[in-house]
N, C-alpha and C positions, 0 to 999 in steps of 0.2 A: 667418647660412647664406650671405650672399652672398660672405663671405670664404673660407668652405669650398668654394662652387662656384669662385671664382676660383682657388683653389689646384689643385683637381682638374682643372678645364678647362685651365689653363695647363700643367701636368705632362702631361697627356694629349696635349694638341695638340702640344706640343714632342717628345714621344716618337714620336708618329705621323708628323710631318714628318720626323723623323730616319731613321725606319725606311723610309718611302716614298722618300726620297732615296737610301737605300742600295740599295734594290731597283732603283729607276729607273737608278742609275748602272751596275748589272749589266746590265740590259736594253738600255741603250744602247751598252754595250760589245759585247753580242752583235749588235746592228744594225749596228755598225761594222765587225764582222767579216764579215758578210753583204754590206755594201755595198762592202767591198774587192774581193769577187768580182764585183760589178756593175761596179765601176770596171775591172777588167781585161776584162771582156766587153764593154761599151759604150764604153769609153774611145775607140776609133777612130771613134764615131759621135757624139762631142763631150760625153758624159757625164763631167764633171769633178769633183774633190774638193769644190767648193763646192755643186755639185748635191747630191752626196751627204750633206754636213753638214745641208742644209737638209731633205732628205728625212727624215734621222734626227730632227732637231729636231721635225718635223711628226708624228712617231710618238709624242711625249711624252704628248699628251692620251689616247690610246687606252691607252698603258701605265699612266697614272694610274688610269684608270677600272678597269682590271683589278686594280690593286695596292691600291686604298683599302681594301676590306673586310679583307684579310689585314693590312694596315698597322695598322689600327685595333685588330685583334685583338691583333697582337704588342705594340704600343706600350701599349695599356691593360693588357694582363697584366704588363708590365714594371713599369708605374707602381704598379698595385695590389700587386704582390709586393713592390717595394721599401718602399712605405709601410707594409705589414705588417711586413716586417723591421726597420724602424726604429721600430716602434711608433708611428708618426705616425697611422696610421689607427686604432689603439686610443685615442689621445688624442682624436681626432676623435669617436669613438663615446662616449667618456666626457663630452664636451662636447655631446652631444645629437644627433649624427648617427645616426638610426635607419636600419634596412635599407631600409625602403621610400623614405625620403628620399634616400638614397644611389642607389637603383636610378632613382628618378625624375629625379634630376639627371644621371645618366649618359645618360638616355633624351633628355634635352633637348639634351645635347652631341651625341648621336648624329643628331639632326635636322639639325645642321649638316653633318656627315659624308654624311647621305642626300643633302641638297641639293648638295653638292659632287659626289657621284657621279653624280647624275642630269644635273647640268650637263655633266660631262665625257663622260658616255655619249651624251646626246641632242644636244648642240650643238657642244661643241668637238671631240671625236673625229671625228664625221662630216664637219664642215668641214675638219678638218686632213687627214682621209684623201683628200678629194677634191683638195685642193691638193697633196698628196704625189703623187697618181696624174698630175695634170696635169703635174707637173715631170718624172716619170719616163716618162710614156707616149711622148713623141716620141722617146725614144732605145730603149726595150725593145719598143715595139709596143703596140697598143691591147688592151683587155681581150677576151678571148675564152673560150668554154667548149666545149672538146672540137673535133672537126672540124666540126660542123653549127651551133655558135653557139647562141644562146639562142632560145626560142620562147615566144610570148605570144599570147594570144588576146583579142579584144574583140568584143562584141556591139553593133551599131548598127541599132536598128529590127528589120527583118526579115532583115538581112544579118549574117553572122558573118565575123571576119576572123582569119586565122592569120598571126602575123608573125614572120619570121625575121630575127635581126640576127647577123651574123657578126662583126663587131668593133665595140667602142664604146670612146671616150676616157675615159669616167667623167664627162663633163660634159654635152655636147650634141651631139658629132659622132659619126656612125656610118658604116660601109662595109658594103657587100654586104647590103642590106636587100631582103627579099622579103616581098610582102604578097599573101596568097592570100584572095579574096573568095568565100564561098559563100551560097547562098539559104538559107531556113528548112528546105528538105528535104535540105541537105547537098550540094547539086550545085555544082560549082565554076563560078563566074561569070568571074573574071579573076585574073591573075598580074601584079603590078607589081615588076619588078626595078629598084632604083636602085643605082648604083655608090656614091653618097654621099647622106647625109641629114643635116638639121639639126633637132633638137627644138626646137619654138617653143611658145608658149603656145596650147595647144589644137589645134596642127597640127605636121606634120611637112613640112618642105621638102626634097623629093626631087630629086636632081640626076642627070643622064645616066640617063634613065628609059626603060626598054623595057616597054611596056605591051601585055599580050596579054589579049583578052577572048573570051569565049564567048556567041555569039548564038544564042539559041532561040527563035524567034517563037512557036512552039506545039509541044505534044507530037509533032504528026503530021509536023511538018516537021524536016528534019535540021539539026543544030546547025552554025553558021558561025563561023568563027575569023578574028579580026583582029589585026593586031600594027601597033604605032605606036611610033615613037621621039620622046622629048620631051626638051628640055633641062632643063626644071624642072616639077615637079607639085607641087601642094600637097594633102596628104591630111589631112583633118580627123579627130582622134582624140583620145581621153582617156588614152592611154598617155604618160606623163611620163617624164623622164629617170631619176627615182628608180626607176620600175617597170622600166625597161630594165636599170638597175645591179643592182636587186634579182634579176633573173634570171640575171645574170653573176656578182654578187658573193656572198659568204656573208652570210646574214641578220644575222650578228651585228655586221656593221659598218654596219647601218642604225639610224637613230633610231626612237623609238617610234611617232612620227607616221607616219613612212614606212612601217613595217612594218603600221600599221593601214590605211593606204590601200591597200597592196599586198594585204593580206588581203581587204579589200572587193572589190578588183578581181578577184581569184581567184573568190571566192565568187559574185559577179554573173556570171561567165562559167563556172560550173560546174566549176571546177577545185579539186584537192584543196589546201587552205591549211593542212593540219595542221602542217607544219613551221614555217611562219612564224607560226602562232598559238602554238605552243610559245615560239618566240623571242620573241614580243611580251609574253608574260607574264613570260618570264625577264627582259626589260628592265624590267618593271614592278617586280618583286620584287627585283631585284639590288640596287638601292640601300638597300632596306629591310635587306639583310644587314648593314649597319652596325650597326643596333640589335641584332641577334642577336649580333654579335661583342661589343659591350659588355656585354650580359647575361652572356654567357660569360665575360668577364674579372672581373665583380664579385666571385664567391666567392674569387677569389685573394687578395682583401684580407682575408678572414676566417681565412686560414690562420696556424698558429702555427709559426713557425721564425725562427731567428736568422741564420744564415750559411751560404754555400755551397749554397743550394737555389734560388736565383733562375733560375739557368741551366737546370736541370731542369724548373721549372714553366714557363718560357718555351718550352722546346723542346716540352713537352706541349701547350702553347696553339698553337704552330705546327702540329703535327700535327693538331690539332682543326680549324684552319682550312684546311689542305690536304684533309682528309677532307670538309670542307664543300664546298669547290670541285669535288673529285673526284665527290661524290655529286650535286652540281648538274648537272654535265654528264652524267653516267651517266643520270640520270632523264630528261634531254632526249632522248637517243638511244633509250633504251627506250620512253619514251612515243611518240616518233614510229613505232618499229617496231610497238608493240603496240597503236597508235591509241588511247592512253589520252586522257582528258579533259585538254585543254591547260591549263586553269587549275589544276586539282589537280597535275598533273605539274610545273608550275613552282613552284607554292608548297609542295609536300610537303618539300622539304629545308629550307626556312626554317622551316616549322612545326615538323618534327621536332627541329631543333637549338634552337629556341626552348623546346619542351617539355623538352629534356634541360637547357638552361641554368636554366629555372625550378625544375626538380626538383633540380638541384645547389644552387641558391640557397636553396630551402626546407630540403634536408637539412643543408647546412653553416651556415646562419645562421639561419633562423627556427626550426628544430627544436630548436637548441642554446640 
């Protein structure tokens, strides 16, 4: 059995690597075309070809994260169909390779691809995205969200804070920061405006500060206003750089742990976290789609054909993989609009295709 596993694992891994490299080369070509526009736009500001090449290289982990499941499907279908065409899989079945043994062997291989996908999605891609943003930000400007920037909320004891960040470099530097403080009745207490701010552990270091406060000694007395200007000011807060980036970036660029922390922050501050909950569960289930792809590919090994049909079956497998990715994205948007349960919304495509794969496996293998 070890020899059989070594044969299957080696063939599938080589095919998956070949397909992934082919797709990756295509994606990098498109990235290079986009960066040629950036070179012409920001060249006068010092954005050179070496910066563009480093930026493109840092996009590789996120591309691999997106490509691994579909590469696993195409590569495994090609291997299974080729083994069936050359009758090698028939010989393996004659030698004692039962259907459930073949399925369990592929699932063990799938765990390796699951681990790789999780690594790229949760560690390599977020780190590379930050490095890429740090390289390009000095030339194209900082992260912004529309004309008003990003808004965040935080509750500290009896006070609530509404924070507006106009620009962020993706690491720890911000510009045009406004902090509005309210009491438990929703009355405005103070507005702090800082030209620049740096995010540190458990606090923000505000610079060029204009602080305006509202003093109301009692309900019977009129409110008094005061304004002071400070060079620096420290504001204690639990809002981290990941949370600021989450408000400015698309949630699919965040790691699972960052999404979980931002979800908790939104829930504690009574904000809608539906979009981030769906993306969190998508991040959880997306690596498991590699297992679904391998189950989809196994029935191709039990087909009976001789020649000229591999291309058609591989094409059908590609369409199945594309439909899975499309359904996965569509469910996320519909679930967010219809306020569906995030866990079921994210798990539904994988469960549906797993059921279809097992039904095909039963019909084409076990039933016969």
